[in-house]
N, CA, C and O atoms as a MOPAC input file, in Angstrom:
PM7 MOZYME 1SCF
protein

 N     18.92100 1    18.27000 1   -10.43100 1
 C     18.26600 1    19.11600 1    -9.44800 1
 C     18.47500 1    18.57000 1    -8.05200 1
 O     18.60500 1    19.35400 1    -7.11200 1
 N     18.51100 1    17.27600 1    -7.87600 1
 C     18.67400 1    16.71600 1    -6.53800 1
 C     17.35300 1    16.33000 1    -5.92500 1
 O     16.28500 1    16.63600 1    -6.45500 1
 N     17.44300 1    15.65900 1    -4.80700 1
 C     16.25700 1    15.19600 1    -4.09800 1
 C     15.98800 1    16.13500 1    -2.93700 1
 O     16.89700 1    16.50300 1    -2.19300 1
 N     14.73200 1    16.51500 1    -2.79400 1
 C     14.33600 1    17.44100 1    -1.73400 1
 C     13.40300 1    16.72200 1    -0.76900 1
 O     12.40600 1    16.12000 1    -1.16900 1
 N     13.75000 1    16.79800 1     0.50700 1
 C     12.92400 1    16.22300 1     1.57300 1
 C     12.39500 1    17.33600 1     2.45900 1
 O     13.01300 1    18.39300 1     2.59000 1
 N     11.25800 1    17.08700 1     3.05900 1
 C     10.67800 1    18.05100 1     3.99800 1
 C      9.96500 1    17.27700 1     5.09800 1
 O      9.43300 1    16.19000 1     4.87000 1
 N      9.96500 1    17.85000 1     6.28800 1
 C      9.21500 1    17.25600 1     7.38700 1
 C      7.77600 1    17.75600 1     7.29300 1
 O      7.51800 1    18.96000 1     7.27000 1
 N      6.84800 1    16.80200 1     7.24000 1
 C      5.42600 1    17.14300 1     7.19500 1
 C      4.70700 1    16.36700 1     8.29000 1
 O      5.17600 1    15.32400 1     8.74700 1
 N      3.57400 1    16.89000 1     8.69300 1
 C      2.73700 1    16.19900 1     9.67100 1
 C      1.44200 1    15.80800 1     8.98200 1
 O      0.80800 1    16.62000 1     8.30900 1
 N      1.06200 1    14.55400 1     9.15900 1
 C     -0.17200 1    14.02900 1     8.58200 1
 C     -1.15900 1    13.75700 1     9.70600 1
 O     -0.79700 1    13.19900 1    10.74200 1
 N     -2.41400 1    14.15700 1     9.49400 1
 C     -3.46200 1    13.93800 1    10.50100 1
 C     -4.67000 1    13.31000 1     9.83500 1
 O     -4.97800 1    13.59700 1     8.67800 1
 N     -5.34700 1    12.45600 1    10.57300 1
 C     -6.57700 1    11.84800 1    10.10500 1
 C     -7.64600 1    12.94400 1    10.05300 1
 O     -8.07500 1    13.44100 1    11.09400 1
 N     -8.07400 1    13.32100 1     8.84500 1
 C     -9.03600 1    14.41500 1     8.68500 1
 C    -10.39600 1    14.06600 1     9.29800 1
 O    -11.10400 1    14.95100 1     9.77900 1
 N    -10.75500 1    12.80200 1     9.28100 1
 C    -12.00500 1    12.38500 1     9.91100 1
 C    -11.98400 1    12.60100 1    11.41500 1
 O    -12.99600 1    12.96600 1    12.01400 1
 N    -10.81500 1    12.37200 1    12.02300 1
 C    -10.66100 1    12.64000 1    13.45700 1
 C    -10.87400 1    14.12000 1    13.74800 1
 O    -11.48800 1    14.48000 1    14.75300 1
 N    -10.36400 1    14.98000 1    12.86100 1
 C    -10.52500 1    16.42300 1    13.06300 1
 C    -12.00400 1    16.80200 1    13.04400 1
 O    -12.42600 1    17.67400 1    13.80400 1
 N    -12.78100 1    16.17000 1    12.20100 1
 C    -14.23400 1    16.40500 1    12.16100 1
 C    -14.85900 1    15.93000 1    13.46600 1
 O    -15.72600 1    16.60300 1    14.02400 1
 N    -14.42200 1    14.77600 1    13.95100 1
 C    -14.97500 1    14.24500 1    15.20600 1
 C    -14.64700 1    15.15800 1    16.38800 1
 O    -15.42100 1    15.21700 1    17.34400 1
 N    -13.51400 1    15.87500 1    16.34500 1
 C    -13.18900 1    16.85400 1    17.38500 1
 C    -14.20000 1    17.99300 1    17.33900 1
 O    -14.70300 1    18.42100 1    18.37700 1
 N    -14.49800 1    18.48300 1    16.13700 1
 C    -15.47300 1    19.57200 1    15.97900 1
 C    -16.85700 1    19.15700 1    16.46400 1
 O    -17.61500 1    19.97600 1    16.98500 1
 N    -17.17400 1    17.89500 1    16.28900 1
 C    -18.47200 1    17.37200 1    16.74300 1
 C    -18.45500 1    16.98400 1    18.21300 1
 O    -19.45400 1    16.50400 1    18.74800 1
 N    -17.31100 1    17.19400 1    18.86500 1
 C    -17.09800 1    16.88400 1    20.28400 1
 C    -17.26000 1    15.40000 1    20.60600 1
 O    -17.70000 1    15.02600 1    21.69400 1
 N    -16.89400 1    14.56700 1    19.63700 1
 C    -16.94400 1    13.12300 1    19.85600 1
 C    -15.62700 1    12.59100 1    20.41200 1
 O    -15.59400 1    11.58000 1    21.11400 1
 N    -14.53600 1    13.29800 1    20.08200 1
 C    -13.21800 1    12.96200 1    20.63000 1
 C    -12.50800 1    14.25600 1    21.00600 1
 O    -12.92800 1    15.34300 1    20.60900 1
 N    -11.43500 1    14.12900 1    21.76900 1
 C    -10.63200 1    15.29000 1    22.15300 1
 C     -9.51200 1    15.51000 1    21.13300 1
 O     -9.11100 1    14.57800 1    20.43500 1
 N     -9.01400 1    16.73600 1    21.05200 1
 C     -7.94800 1    17.08800 1    20.11200 1
 C     -6.74500 1    16.15700 1    20.25400 1
 O     -6.12400 1    15.78800 1    19.25700 1
 N     -6.41400 1    15.77900 1    21.48300 1
 C     -5.24000 1    14.92200 1    21.69900 1
 C     -5.44400 1    13.50700 1    21.15300 1
 O     -4.48400 1    12.74200 1    21.05200 1
 N     -6.68400 1    13.15100 1    20.79900 1
 C     -6.98200 1    11.82900 1    20.25900 1
 C     -6.87600 1    11.76800 1    18.73100 1
 O     -7.02900 1    10.69800 1    18.14200 1
 N     -6.61800 1    12.90300 1    18.09400 1
 C     -6.46600 1    12.92100 1    16.63500 1
 C     -5.21100 1    12.13500 1    16.28000 1
 O     -4.12200 1    12.43000 1    16.77400 1
 N     -5.36700 1    11.14800 1    15.43500 1
 C     -4.23000 1    10.32200 1    15.03300 1
 C     -3.33200 1    11.12900 1    14.08700 1
 O     -3.77000 1    11.61800 1    13.04500 1
 N     -2.07300 1    11.24800 1    14.48600 1
 C     -1.11300 1    12.13400 1    13.83000 1
 C      0.22900 1    11.43500 1    13.70400 1
 O      0.61800 1    10.65700 1    14.57500 1
 N      0.93400 1    11.71600 1    12.61600 1
 C      2.29100 1    11.20900 1    12.44800 1
 C      3.11000 1    12.27500 1    11.71100 1
 O      2.64000 1    12.87600 1    10.74600 1
 N      4.33400 1    12.49700 1    12.18000 1
 C      5.25100 1    13.40900 1    11.50900 1
 C      6.28300 1    12.57000 1    10.77800 1
 O      6.89500 1    11.67100 1    11.35600 1
 N      6.47200 1    12.87400 1     9.49200 1
 C      7.33400 1    12.06000 1     8.64400 1
 C      8.24800 1    12.94000 1     7.80200 1
 O      8.01300 1    14.13600 1     7.62600 1
 N      9.28100 1    12.31900 1     7.29600 1
 C     10.16900 1    12.95100 1     6.31800 1
 C      9.65700 1    12.51700 1     4.95100 1
 O      9.64400 1    11.32700 1     4.63300 1
 N      9.23700 1    13.48700 1     4.14300 1
 C      8.64800 1    13.17900 1     2.84300 1
 C      9.53400 1    13.69900 1     1.72100 1
 O     10.16900 1    14.74700 1     1.84500 1
 N      9.56600 1    12.96100 1     0.64100 1
 C     10.27900 1    13.41800 1    -0.53800 1
 C      9.31400 1    14.21900 1    -1.40900 1
 O      8.24600 1    13.72700 1    -1.77300 1
 N      9.68800 1    15.44400 1    -1.73900 1
 C      8.89400 1    16.25000 1    -2.66400 1
 C      9.10400 1    15.67100 1    -4.05500 1
 O     10.21500 1    15.69600 1    -4.58300 1
 N      8.04100 1    15.15400 1    -4.64400 1
 C      8.14400 1    14.46000 1    -5.92600 1
 C      7.15200 1    15.07200 1    -6.90200 1
 O      5.97900 1    14.69900 1    -6.92200 1
 N      7.62800 1    16.01600 1    -7.71700 1
 C      6.74500 1    16.71000 1    -8.65600 1
 C      6.29900 1    15.81400 1    -9.80200 1
 O      5.38900 1    16.17600 1   -10.54700 1
 N      6.92200 1    14.65600 1    -9.95400 1
 C      6.50300 1    13.70100 1   -10.97100 1
 C      5.39900 1    12.78100 1   -10.49300 1
 O      4.84200 1    12.01000 1   -11.27400 1
 N      5.08500 1    12.85900 1    -9.22100 1
 C      4.01300 1    12.06300 1    -8.61100 1
 C      2.81300 1    12.98600 1    -8.43000 1
 O      2.98100 1    14.14800 1    -8.06000 1
 N      1.63900 1    12.50000 1    -8.68000 1
 C      0.46500 1    13.34900 1    -8.56800 1
 C     -0.03900 1    13.53900 1    -7.15100 1
 O     -0.47600 1    14.63200 1    -6.79100 1
 N      0.01300 1    12.50400 1    -6.35500 1
 C     -0.66700 1    12.50500 1    -5.06300 1
 C      0.29600 1    12.39000 1    -3.88700 1
 O      1.51700 1    12.41200 1    -4.04300 1
 N     -0.29300 1    12.26800 1    -2.72100 1
 C      0.43200 1    11.91500 1    -1.51000 1
 C      0.48300 1    10.39400 1    -1.46700 1
 O     -0.55500 1     9.74000 1    -1.56500 1
 N      1.66700 1     9.82700 1    -1.32200 1
 C      1.82600 1     8.37600 1    -1.25300 1
 C      2.37100 1     8.02500 1     0.12300 1
 O      3.37500 1     8.58300 1     0.56400 1
 N      1.69900 1     7.09200 1     0.79700 1
 C      2.11000 1     6.66500 1     2.12900 1
 C      2.23300 1     5.14300 1     2.16000 1
 O      1.70600 1     4.44400 1     1.29400 1
 N      2.93100 1     4.65400 1     3.16200 1
 C      3.07900 1     3.21100 1     3.33700 1
 C      1.85400 1     2.65300 1     4.06100 1
 O      1.04400 1     3.39400 1     4.61800 1
 N      1.74700 1     1.34500 1     4.03700 1
 C      0.67200 1     0.66000 1     4.75500 1
 C      0.78000 1     0.93900 1     6.25000 1
 O     -0.23500 1     1.12100 1     6.92300 1
 N      2.00700 1     0.97500 1     6.77300 1
 C      2.21200 1     1.24100 1     8.20100 1
 C      1.71300 1     2.61800 1     8.60800 1
 O      1.08500 1     2.76100 1     9.65700 1
 N      1.98100 1     3.62200 1     7.80500 1
 C      1.50400 1     4.97900 1     8.11500 1
 C     -0.01100 1     5.03300 1     8.00700 1
 O     -0.67300 1     5.66400 1     8.83100 1
 N     -0.56700 1     4.36800 1     6.98600 1
 C     -2.03200 1     4.32800 1     6.85200 1
 C     -2.66600 1     3.73500 1     8.10500 1
 O     -3.67900 1     4.23500 1     8.59400 1
 N     -2.06400 1     2.66600 1     8.62200 1
 C     -2.59100 1     2.02200 1     9.82400 1
 C     -2.44500 1     2.92200 1    11.04600 1
 O     -3.37300 1     3.01700 1    11.84800 1
 N     -1.28400 1     3.59400 1    11.20700 1
 C     -1.09000 1     4.49900 1    12.34700 1
 C     -2.11700 1     5.61800 1    12.34700 1
 O     -2.59100 1     6.03500 1    13.40400 1
 N     -2.46200 1     6.10500 1    11.15500 1
 C     -3.44500 1     7.18500 1    11.05300 1
 C     -4.88100 1     6.66500 1    11.12300 1
 O     -5.82100 1     7.45200 1    11.24600 1
 N     -5.05000 1     5.36800 1    11.04800 1
 C     -6.38600 1     4.78800 1    11.10900 1
 C     -7.24100 1     5.13500 1     9.90700 1
 O     -8.45200 1     5.31300 1    10.03800 1
 N     -6.62700 1     5.23500 1     8.73900 1
 C     -7.34300 1     5.62500 1     7.52600 1
 C     -7.96100 1     4.41200 1     6.84600 1
 O     -7.27600 1     3.43100 1     6.55900 1
 N     -9.24300 1     4.48900 1     6.59600 1
 C     -9.92200 1     3.41900 1     5.88100 1
 C     -9.56700 1     3.48400 1     4.40000 1
 O     -9.25000 1     4.54700 1     3.86800 1
 N     -9.62700 1     2.34400 1     3.75600 1
 C     -9.41800 1     2.26700 1     2.30800 1
 C    -10.77800 1     2.48700 1     1.64900 1
 O    -11.74200 1     1.77700 1     1.93600 1
 N    -10.84100 1     3.47800 1     0.76400 1
 C    -12.11500 1     3.79600 1     0.11100 1
 C    -12.18100 1     3.28700 1    -1.32400 1
 O    -13.24100 1     3.33100 1    -1.95000 1
 N    -11.06300 1     2.80800 1    -1.84500 1
 C    -11.04700 1     2.28900 1    -3.21200 1
 C     -9.66400 1     1.84600 1    -3.60700 1
 O     -8.72100 1     1.91900 1    -2.81900 1
 N     -9.55100 1     1.38700 1    -4.83600 1
 C     -8.27300 1     0.94500 1    -5.38900 1
 C     -8.05400 1     1.63100 1    -6.73000 1
 O     -8.99500 1     1.86800 1    -7.48800 1
 N     -6.78700 1     1.94600 1    -7.00600 1
 C     -6.39700 1     2.49100 1    -8.30800 1
 C     -5.07000 1     1.86100 1    -8.69000 1
 O     -4.31200 1     1.40800 1    -7.83300 1
 N     -4.80300 1     1.83800 1    -9.97500 1
 C     -3.49800 1     1.35000 1   -10.43000 1
 C     -2.59200 1     2.53600 1   -10.67900 1
 O     -3.03300 1     3.58700 1   -11.14500 1
 N     -1.30600 1     2.35600 1   -10.35800 1
 C     -0.33300 1     3.41600 1   -10.60600 1
 C      0.04100 1     3.42700 1   -12.08300 1
 O     -0.11600 1     2.42400 1   -12.77900 1
 N      0.53800 1     4.57500 1   -12.55500 1
 C      0.89400 1     4.69400 1   -13.96400 1
 C      2.38400 1     4.57700 1   -14.21300 1
 O      2.79300 1     4.27900 1   -15.33600 1
 N      3.20900 1     4.80100 1   -13.20100 1
 C      4.66000 1     4.79700 1   -13.40300 1
 C      5.26300 1     3.41700 1   -13.25200 1
 O      4.89100 1     2.66300 1   -12.35400 1
 N      6.20400 1     3.08400 1   -14.13900 1
 C      6.93300 1     1.81300 1   -14.02500 1
 C      5.99100 1     0.62200 1   -14.01900 1
 O      5.10300 1     0.51500 1   -14.86500 1
 N      6.19100 1    -0.27200 1   -13.06000 1
 C      5.30200 1    -1.42800 1   -12.92500 1
 C      3.95500 1    -0.94300 1   -12.40900 1
 O      3.87900 1    -0.30900 1   -11.35600 1
 N      2.90800 1    -1.23700 1   -13.14200 1
 C      1.57900 1    -0.78000 1   -12.73300 1
 C      1.09700 1    -1.61200 1   -11.57000 1
 O      0.70900 1    -2.77000 1   -11.72600 1
 N      1.13000 1    -0.98800 1   -10.37300 1
 C      0.76400 1    -1.69700 1    -9.15100 1
 C     -0.53300 1    -1.13300 1    -8.60300 1
 O     -0.83400 1     0.04500 1    -8.79200 1
 N     -1.31100 1    -1.98500 1    -7.91400 1
 C     -2.53100 1    -1.45500 1    -7.28700 1
 C     -2.18300 1    -0.59800 1    -6.07100 1
 O     -1.29600 1    -0.94600 1    -5.29100 1
 N     -2.87800 1     0.51300 1    -5.91800 1
 C     -2.70900 1     1.41900 1    -4.78500 1
 C     -4.03900 1     1.52700 1    -4.05600 1
 O     -5.10200 1     1.51500 1    -4.67800 1
 N     -3.97500 1     1.63000 1    -2.75000 1
 C     -5.17100 1     1.80600 1    -1.93600 1
 C     -5.45800 1     3.30200 1    -1.81300 1
 O     -4.57800 1     4.06900 1    -1.42200 1
 N     -6.65400 1     3.71200 1    -2.13700 1
 C     -7.06300 1     5.10700 1    -1.96100 1
 C     -7.65100 1     5.21800 1    -0.56500 1
 O     -8.51000 1     4.42300 1    -0.18300 1
 N     -7.18800 1     6.20600 1     0.20000 1
 C     -7.61100 1     6.33800 1     1.59600 1
 C     -8.61700 1     7.45600 1     1.79500 1
 O     -8.89800 1     8.25700 1     0.90300 1
 N     -9.13900 1     7.46800 1     2.99800 1
 C     -9.92900 1     8.60700 1     3.46100 1
 C     -9.04700 1     9.84600 1     3.44100 1
 O     -7.82900 1     9.73100 1     3.30900 1
 N     -9.64400 1    11.04000 1     3.57200 1
 C     -8.84800 1    12.27100 1     3.55200 1
 C     -7.83600 1    12.37500 1     4.69700 1
 O     -8.05500 1    11.91000 1     5.81500 1
 N     -6.71900 1    13.01200 1     4.34800 1
 C     -5.60000 1    13.24600 1     5.26200 1
 C     -5.32100 1    14.74100 1     5.27100 1
 O     -5.33100 1    15.38200 1     4.22000 1
 N     -5.07100 1    15.30200 1     6.45100 1
 C     -4.58800 1    16.68200 1     6.52800 1
 C     -3.08100 1    16.63700 1     6.41800 1
 O     -2.42500 1    15.86600 1     7.11900 1
 N     -2.52500 1    17.46300 1     5.54000 1
 C     -1.08200 1    17.57800 1     5.37000 1
 C     -0.66900 1    18.94400 1     5.90300 1
 O     -1.20100 1    19.96800 1     5.47600 1
 N      0.27700 1    18.95800 1     6.83400 1
 C      0.75600 1    20.20900 1     7.43800 1
 C      2.23800 1    20.37900 1     7.14100 1
 O      3.03200 1    19.45900 1     7.33600 1
 N      2.59900 1    21.55600 1     6.67100 1
 C      3.99600 1    21.94900 1     6.47500 1
 C      4.13500 1    23.37800 1     6.98600 1
 O      3.53500 1    24.30900 1     6.44800 1
 N      4.93000 1    23.53000 1     8.02300 1
 C      5.10900 1    24.83400 1     8.68500 1
 C      3.74500 1    25.44500 1     8.97200 1
 O      2.96200 1    24.84800 1     9.71000 1
 N      3.42700 1    26.62900 1     8.40900 1
 C      2.15400 1    27.29800 1     8.71200 1
 C      1.08400 1    27.00600 1     7.66900 1
 O      0.09500 1    27.73300 1     7.58300 1
 N      1.26000 1    25.97700 1     6.89300 1
 C      0.32100 1    25.67200 1     5.80700 1
 C     -0.32200 1    24.30300 1     6.01900 1
 O      0.25600 1    23.41000 1     6.63800 1
 N     -1.52400 1    24.16800 1     5.48900 1
 C     -2.17900 1    22.86200 1     5.55700 1
 C     -3.06600 1    22.66200 1     4.34200 1
 O     -3.53100 1    23.62200 1     3.72700 1
 N     -3.28900 1    21.41600 1     4.01200 1
 C     -4.13900 1    21.03200 1     2.90100 1
 C     -4.76600 1    19.69100 1     3.23800 1
 O     -4.26700 1    18.96000 1     4.09300 1
 N     -5.85100 1    19.37300 1     2.57000 1
 C     -6.51700 1    18.08400 1     2.76200 1
 C     -6.53000 1    17.35200 1     1.42100 1
 O     -6.89000 1    17.92500 1     0.39200 1
 N     -6.13600 1    16.08700 1     1.44600 1
 C     -6.16600 1    15.27500 1     0.23100 1
 C     -6.34600 1    13.81000 1     0.61300 1
 O     -6.15900 1    13.42700 1     1.76800 1
 N     -6.70400 1    13.01100 1    -0.36000 1
 C     -6.69100 1    11.57200 1    -0.15000 1
 C     -5.28200 1    11.08300 1    -0.42800 1
 O     -4.56500 1    11.67300 1    -1.23700 1
 N     -4.88900 1    10.02900 1     0.22300 1
 C     -3.55800 1     9.46900 1     0.00400 1
 C     -3.67800 1     8.16900 1    -0.76800 1
 O     -4.73000 1     7.53000 1    -0.79500 1
 N     -2.58700 1     7.80000 1    -1.38600 1
 C     -2.48300 1     6.48700 1    -2.00400 1
 C     -1.61000 1     5.63900 1    -1.10300 1
 O     -0.44200 1     5.95500 1    -0.87800 1
 N     -2.17500 1     4.56800 1    -0.59200 1
 C     -1.42100 1     3.63500 1     0.23100 1
 C     -0.76200 1     2.62400 1    -0.67900 1
 O     -1.43500 1     1.86900 1    -1.38000 1
 N      0.55300 1     2.61500 1    -0.66200 1
 C      1.28800 1     1.72500 1    -1.54800 1
 C      1.99400 1     0.66600 1    -0.71800 1
 O      2.96300 1     0.97000 1    -0.02200 1
 N      1.52000 1    -0.57700 1    -0.78300 1
 C      2.18300 1    -1.63500 1    -0.02900 1
 C      3.66000 1    -1.70000 1    -0.38300 1
 O      4.02100 1    -1.72500 1    -1.55900 1
 N      4.50900 1    -1.72600 1     0.63200 1
 C      5.94300 1    -1.79200 1     0.42600 1
 C      6.61000 1    -0.44800 1     0.18600 1
 O      7.81700 1    -0.39500 1    -0.05100 1
 N      5.84900 1     0.64000 1     0.24300 1
 C      6.44800 1     1.96600 1     0.03600 1
 C      7.46600 1     2.23000 1     1.13500 1
 O      7.19200 1     2.01200 1     2.31600 1
 N      8.63400 1     2.69800 1     0.74000 1
 C      9.68900 1     2.97400 1     1.70900 1
 C      9.74300 1     4.43800 1     2.10400 1
 O     10.27500 1     4.78200 1     3.15900 1
 N      9.18500 1     5.31300 1     1.24700 1
 C      9.20300 1     6.74300 1     1.52600 1
 C      7.82000 1     7.32600 1     1.32700 1
 O      7.01700 1     6.81400 1     0.54700 1
 N      7.55600 1     8.39500 1     2.03600 1
 C      6.35000 1     9.18200 1     1.79100 1
 C      6.68100 1    10.11000 1     0.63300 1
 O      7.72600 1    10.75900 1     0.62800 1
 N      5.78700 1    10.16900 1    -0.34600 1
 C      5.97300 1    11.05900 1    -1.48100 1
 C      4.94600 1    12.17300 1    -1.40200 1
 O      3.74700 1    11.91600 1    -1.29900 1
 N      5.41400 1    13.39900 1    -1.45000 1
 C      4.54600 1    14.57500 1    -1.45700 1
 C      4.47100 1    15.02900 1    -2.90300 1
 O      5.36500 1    15.71100 1    -3.40400 1
 N      3.37200 1    14.63300 1    -3.57500 1
 C      3.23300 1    14.84300 1    -5.00500 1
 C      2.74600 1    16.23700 1    -5.38900 1
 O      2.54700 1    17.10800 1    -4.54100 1
 N      2.56100 1    16.41600 1    -6.69100 1
 C      2.24100 1    17.71900 1    -7.26800 1
 C      0.92900 1    18.30800 1    -6.75300 1
 O      0.85100 1    19.51600 1    -6.53100 1
 N     -0.09900 1    17.49000 1    -6.55900 1
 C     -1.39900 1    18.02500 1    -6.13100 1
 C     -1.32700 1    18.58000 1    -4.71100 1
 O     -1.74700 1    19.71900 1    -4.50600 1
 N     -0.81700 1    17.84200 1    -3.71300 1
 C     -0.70800 1    18.46400 1    -2.39200 1
 C      0.29800 1    19.61800 1    -2.36300 1
 O      0.09800 1    20.57800 1    -1.61900 1
 N      1.38000 1    19.55000 1    -3.15800 1
 C      2.31600 1    20.67300 1    -3.22400 1
 C      1.60900 1    21.92900 1    -3.72600 1
 O      1.79500 1    23.01600 1    -3.17900 1
 N      0.80400 1    21.77200 1    -4.76300 1
 C      0.05100 1    22.90400 1    -5.31200 1
 C     -0.94400 1    23.43900 1    -4.29200 1
 O     -1.07700 1    24.65200 1    -4.12800 1
 N     -1.63900 1    22.54500 1    -3.61300 1
 C     -2.63700 1    22.96500 1    -2.62400 1
 C     -1.97800 1    23.68400 1    -1.44200 1
 O     -2.58100 1    24.57500 1    -0.84300 1
 N     -0.74800 1    23.29900 1    -1.10900 1
 C     -0.00100 1    23.97100 1    -0.04200 1
 C      0.68800 1    25.24300 1    -0.54900 1
 O      1.29900 1    25.96800 1     0.23600 1
 N      0.59400 1    25.51700 1    -1.86200 1
 C      1.22500 1    26.66500 1    -2.51400 1
 C      2.74400 1    26.61400 1    -2.32300 1
 O      3.37700 1    27.60200 1    -1.94900 1
 N      3.30900 1    25.42900 1    -2.59100 1
 C      4.74500 1    25.21400 1    -2.42900 1
 C      5.39400 1    24.87600 1    -3.76900 1
 O      4.76600 1    24.30400 1    -4.66000 1
 N      6.65200 1    25.24200 1    -3.88500 1
 C      7.46100 1    24.84300 1    -5.02800 1
 C      8.77000 1    24.26600 1    -4.50400 1
 O      9.16600 1    24.51400 1    -3.36500 1
 N      9.42500 1    23.49800 1    -5.35000 1
 C     10.73500 1    22.96600 1    -5.01400 1
 C     11.76800 1    23.97700 1    -5.51100 1
 O     11.82500 1    24.28200 1    -6.70200 1
 N     12.57400 1    24.48600 1    -4.60100 1
 C     13.65600 1    25.41600 1    -4.95100 1
 C     14.87200 1    24.56700 1    -5.30200 1
 O     15.48100 1    23.97100 1    -4.41400 1
 N     15.24100 1    24.49900 1    -6.59700 1
 C     16.33700 1    23.62600 1    -6.99700 1
 C     17.71400 1    24.11800 1    -6.55600 1
 O     18.63800 1    23.31600 1    -6.42400 1
 N     17.86300 1    25.41200 1    -6.32900 1
 C     19.15700 1    25.95000 1    -5.91700 1
 C     19.42800 1    25.60400 1    -4.46100 1
 O     20.49400 1    25.08600 1    -4.12900 1
 N     18.45300 1    25.89200 1    -3.58500 1
 C     18.64900 1    25.62100 1    -2.15400 1
 C     18.23100 1    24.20200 1    -1.77600 1
 O     18.42700 1    23.77700 1    -0.63700 1
 N     17.66100 1    23.47800 1    -2.72200 1
 C     17.16500 1    22.12400 1    -2.51300 1
 C     16.26500 1    22.04100 1    -1.28200 1
 O     16.52500 1    21.29700 1    -0.33600 1
 N     15.18400 1    22.84400 1    -1.33600 1
 C     14.20400 1    22.85400 1    -0.26000 1
 C     12.85300 1    23.29700 1    -0.80200 1
 O     12.74500 1    23.83700 1    -1.90300 1
 N     11.83400 1    23.05300 1     0.00000 1
 C     10.51200 1    23.57100 1    -0.34400 1
 C     10.43600 1    25.02300 1     0.07000 1
 O     11.02700 1    25.43100 1     1.07000 1
 N      9.70600 1    25.79800 1    -0.70500 1
 C      9.51200 1    27.20300 1    -0.38100 1
 C      8.13900 1    27.62900 1    -0.88500 1
 O      7.57500 1    27.00100 1    -1.78100 1
 N      7.61300 1    28.68300 1    -0.31300 1
 C      6.30700 1    29.18500 1    -0.73800 1
 C      6.36300 1    29.71700 1    -2.15800 1
 O      7.26100 1    30.48800 1    -2.49900 1
 N      5.41900 1    29.31600 1    -2.98200 1
 C      5.38500 1    29.78200 1    -4.36400 1
 C      5.12700 1    31.28600 1    -4.43300 1
 O      5.58800 1    31.95700 1    -5.35600 1
 N      4.39300 1    31.81200 1    -3.45900 1
 C      4.03900 1    33.23300 1    -3.42300 1
 C      4.49400 1    33.89000 1    -2.12700 1
 O      3.80700 1    34.76500 1    -1.59800 1
 N      5.63800 1    33.47700 1    -1.61600 1
 C      6.16000 1    34.05400 1    -0.39200 1
 C      5.69800 1    33.29600 1     0.84000 1
 O      5.38900 1    32.10600 1     0.77800 1
 N      5.65500 1    33.99800 1     1.94800 1
 C      5.33400 1    33.37200 1     3.23900 1
 C      3.86500 1    32.99600 1     3.39100 1
 O      3.52600 1    32.10600 1     4.17200 1
 N      2.99800 1    33.66900 1     2.64900 1
 C      1.56200 1    33.40400 1     2.77600 1
 C      1.09200 1    32.49000 1     1.65100 1
 O      1.35500 1    32.74600 1     0.47600 1
 N      0.39800 1    31.42500 1     2.02400 1
 C     -0.14000 1    30.51000 1     1.01000 1
 C     -1.32400 1    31.15600 1     0.31900 1
 O     -2.21800 1    31.69300 1     0.97300 1
 N     -1.33000 1    31.10200 1    -1.00300 1
 C     -2.42800 1    31.64100 1    -1.79300 1
 C     -3.11600 1    30.50400 1    -2.53000 1
 O     -2.52000 1    29.45100 1    -2.76200 1
 N     -4.37300 1    30.72200 1    -2.89500 1
 C     -5.12100 1    29.72600 1    -3.67100 1
 C     -5.26000 1    30.20900 1    -5.09800 1
 O     -5.50800 1    31.39000 1    -5.34100 1
 N     -5.10300 1    29.30200 1    -6.03400 1
 C     -5.32000 1    29.64300 1    -7.44800 1
 C     -6.80100 1    29.56300 1    -7.74000 1
 O     -7.44400 1    28.55900 1    -7.43200 1
 N     -7.35000 1    30.61400 1    -8.33400 1
 C     -8.76300 1    30.62100 1    -8.68100 1
 C     -8.99000 1    30.35500 1   -10.16500 1
 O    -10.08800 1    29.97200 1   -10.56800 1
 N     -7.97200 1    30.55400 1   -10.96400 1
 C     -8.12600 1    30.30500 1   -12.42000 1
 C     -7.15000 1    29.26900 1   -12.85400 1
 O     -7.10900 1    28.91300 1   -14.03100 1

């Protein structure tokens, strides 16, 4: 099938709340745009320690990974994930030494995206408009 990458923007979701509460300005929201690998075999959003620090995300817990060598992962505060006109909120797994951002199955589903194996790109599962699954 090949490897599919997409440009996504990550924002500190807590900062977005602080904007709504008028504690900070919109321009103060910690944001980073990255090239992420769409990885349907990964469950979550995986980020490096450096990206976690740039976004100012606190570590809320630890979990062990299930694939290959079972390594401890840092569970972060919520992150907003933006792709084109779509957005979703999820917690990320901070993986020390991670070289790539992985956009896993849960955020892909929440963004209503699928991997198009022919064009090797992300595309809307239900067209241009993101839909939510209720069942």
